[in-house]
C-alpha positions in Angstrom: 181.2 -52.3 211.9 182.4 -48.8 212.6 183.3 -49.8 216.2 185.4 -52.8 215.0 187.2 -50.5 212.5 187.8 -47.9 215.2 189.3 -50.6 217.5 191.6 -51.9 214.8 192.8 -48.4 214.1 193.5 -47.8 217.8 195.5 -51.1 218.0 197.5 -50.1 214.9 198.2 -46.6 216.3 199.2 -48.0 219.7 201.6 -50.5 218.0 203.1 -47.7 215.9 203.6 -45.6 219.0 205.4 -48.4 220.7 207.7 -49.0 217.8 208.6 -45.3 217.7 209.2 -45.1 221.4 211.4 -48.2 221.3 213.5 -46.7 218.5 213.8 -43.3 220.3 215.2 -44.9 223.4 218.5 -46.4 222.2 219.9 -46.9 225.7 222.8 -49.3 225.8 223.8 -51.6 228.7 226.3 -50.1 231.1 228.7 -52.9 230.7 229.1 -51.7 227.0 230.2 -48.3 228.2 234.0 -48.6 228.4 237.2 -48.0 226.4 239.9 -50.6 226.6 238.2 -52.2 229.6 238.0 -48.9 231.6 234.8 -47.1 232.2 232.8 -45.3 234.9 233.2 -47.0 238.3 236.7 -48.4 237.7 239.2 -47.7 240.5 242.7 -46.2 240.1 244.2 -49.6 241.3 242.3 -51.4 238.5 243.4 -48.9 235.8 247.0 -49.2 237.0 246.7 -53.0 237.1 245.7 -53.0 233.4 247.8 -50.2 232.0 250.6 -49.7 234.6 251.7 -46.4 236.0 250.3 -43.5 233.9 252.7 -41.2 232.0 251.4 -38.4 234.3 249.0 -37.8 237.1 247.2 -34.5 237.6 245.4 -33.4 240.6 243.3 -30.2 240.4 240.0 -28.6 241.0 237.2 -27.4 238.9 235.3 -24.9 241.0 234.6 -26.6 244.3 235.3 -30.1 243.0 238.7 -31.7 243.0 239.8 -34.4 240.6 242.5 -36.8 239.7 243.4 -37.5 236.1 245.6 -40.3 234.7 247.3 -39.5 231.3 248.6 -42.4 229.2 250.8 -40.9 226.5 248.3 -38.1 225.7 246.0 -40.6 224.0 244.1 -42.2 226.9 242.9 -40.1 229.8 241.0 -41.4 232.8 239.4 -39.0 235.2 238.5 -39.9 238.8 235.9 -38.4 241.2 236.6 -35.9 243.9 238.0 -38.5 246.4 239.9 -40.4 243.6 238.1 -43.6 244.3 236.4 -44.3 241.0 236.6 -43.3 237.3 233.9 -40.8 236.1 235.3 -40.5 232.6 237.7 -42.1 230.2 238.7 -40.6 226.8 240.7 -42.2 224.0 242.1 -40.5 220.9 244.3 -43.3 219.6 243.3 -46.3 217.6 244.7 -49.0 219.8 241.8 -49.3 222.3 238.2 -50.3 221.6 234.8 -50.3 223.2 233.4 -53.7 224.3 231.6 -53.7 220.9 235.0 -53.3 219.1 234.5 -49.7 217.9 237.8 -47.7 217.8 239.1 -44.3 216.8 239.8 -44.2 213.1 236.7 -46.2 212.1 234.1 -44.8 209.8 231.2 -43.2 211.7 228.7 -45.3 209.9 229.7 -48.2 212.2 227.9 -46.3 215.1 224.4 -46.8 213.7 225.1 -50.4 212.9 226.5 -51.2 216.4 224.5 -48.9 218.7 221.5 -47.7 216.6 220.4 -44.1 216.5 222.3 -41.8 218.8 220.3 -40.4 221.8 221.9 -37.0 221.2 223.8 -35.5 218.3 225.6 -32.2 218.8 227.3 -30.3 215.9 230.1 -27.8 216.5 232.6 -26.3 214.1 233.7 -29.2 211.8 232.8 -32.0 214.3 229.7 -33.9 215.4 229.3 -35.6 218.8 227.2 -38.8 218.9 226.0 -39.6 222.4 224.5 -42.9 223.5 222.8 -43.1 227.0 223.4 -46.0 229.2 220.7 -47.5 231.5 222.2 -46.2 234.7 223.2 -42.6 233.8 226.5 -43.4 232.0 227.1 -42.3 228.4 229.3 -43.4 225.5 230.2 -40.5 223.2 232.0 -40.4 219.8 233.5 -37.3 218.3 233.3 -37.5 214.5 235.2 -35.4 212.0 235.1 -35.9 208.2 233.0 -39.1 208.6 235.6 -40.8 210.9 235.6 -41.3 214.7 238.4 -39.1 216.2 237.7 -39.7 219.9 235.7 -41.9 222.2 234.5 -41.1 225.8 232.9 -43.2 228.4 231.5 -41.1 231.2 229.0 -40.6 234.0 226.4 -38.0 232.8 
C-alpha cells in the first residue's frame, strides 16, 4: 500500500514539474518574430521592396563591428549585420505596423500575456518595463511598456 501511494505521489510530482517547465519556457516560433513583415534574416532588398527607399541610411561601427541602419521616418528602424546582408534587428515606435500576431504600439500591455504567454525575461528601468520573448532559434521579440501601454516593439537576434 505504501509503495503504491509512493508511486502515485511520484507521478503527480513529475506531472507538476512538467507543467511548470512548460510554462517557464514560453518560446515562440521564429516566424512570429517580425514587425510589419520584417524580422531577423531579411535582406536590404526585401525591406526596400516592401517599404521603398528609407528616409535615411546610416553606416557606422560599434567597436570592431560595422553596421547598416535603415530609418523610415524615425518610427521604424532596421539594422543589418556587419556585411549588410541580413537584418539583425527591427524596431518600431509607431502604431501603423504589427507583429504577425497583430500586436502594435499603443495597445495595452495586457495583450502580451494573452497572445504570447508569460515573458521569458522582464527588465524594469526608470518608468518602463521591457518584456522579452525568446524564439526557438535565438531570436527575440521585445516590447517596451510605459504606463501600461506598449511604446515600442523590437524583433532581433539575441
